[in-house]
N, C-alpha and C positions, 0 to 999 in steps of 0.2 A: 504403554500406549508402543503400536511398533513402526517401526523409519518403513517407510514410502517412500520416502524417496529416491532415484534410478539411482545404480552401482557405476554407473559411466559417469555422473557425476554436474550432467546437464539438462537443463528446464527448457521451459518452455519460456514458462517466462519469466521475469524479469526480475531481481533484488524489487526492488521499484514497486512495483503490479504487487510482490508478494506483500508488501509494506501496506501500498494501497484497501489491495481486499483483508489481510486485516484488520486495518480502523476503519475502513465502512465496515465488518460484523460486531467489532468493536469501538465506535468513538474516543471511551476513554481506556484506551488501552495503554499502558505505560510500554517506554521504549522497552522495559529489561522484560516483559511479554510477549511484545515482536518480535528482540531478537530471538526468542527460546524456542517461538513456531516457522520464526521462517532460516531457525540456523544459522543468521551472521550475530557480529558481535555491536557491543546495544549505543558502541561510537560509530559501528557503518549502519545503523539503523538511522540514530541524531542527522547521521549524514544527509541522510537517504532523503530524511520528509523536510531534513533544511533544504534541496537540492528540489523537494518537490514543494513545500512552500514558495522559492522566487520562482516557478515554473507559475503560481494561480493558482496546482490542484487540490490543497490542501490548503487550510485556513488551522490554526491551533488557539482555543479561547481558555484561557484559566478561569475554571468551575471549582474556590473552592481551591481543594487542596489540591487536586488532581485539572491533565489538560483536556480538553475536548477536543476532537479533531472533526472537521470538514470538507469534505471531498468535494470539489466542485462537478459533478459528472456532467453538466453537459458543455466541459471543457475538453476541443477536442486531440487528439491526438499526435504529438510531435512529431514520427517519420512522414516521410512524405507516401508508403505505405501503405498507410493507416488511417491516414490524417483527413477525411472523409468519416470517418467514426472520434465513437467521442471516448471519457473516460467511464460515461458510463457504457454501454455501448460494451466496454473491458469488463464489465464487472458484472453484469445483469448475467451473466451463462457458472458463474463461479458464485456468484449469491440467492438467496434467496427473495431477500432483499435490500434492492441498492438503496 
């Protein structure tokens, strides 16, 4: 798989958004796999997941030996510039079925 990240080092979406996109696409994705896909450490992913849980953006449920992550698609985005939109609005363009 080729690296399609821009060489300048910045992207339009944050790592928090990237983690949400990964977990929306696969609610059972392991933190290690999210880290590899996003390009950050597993520790950073765990911090982001904790942030998202604290904000009410996602919940984690244990199912057997795995965790299942559920995203609140109706939660408004946090910044005043985008507060009129929801997490579902953010995810819809990048996911086939958010």
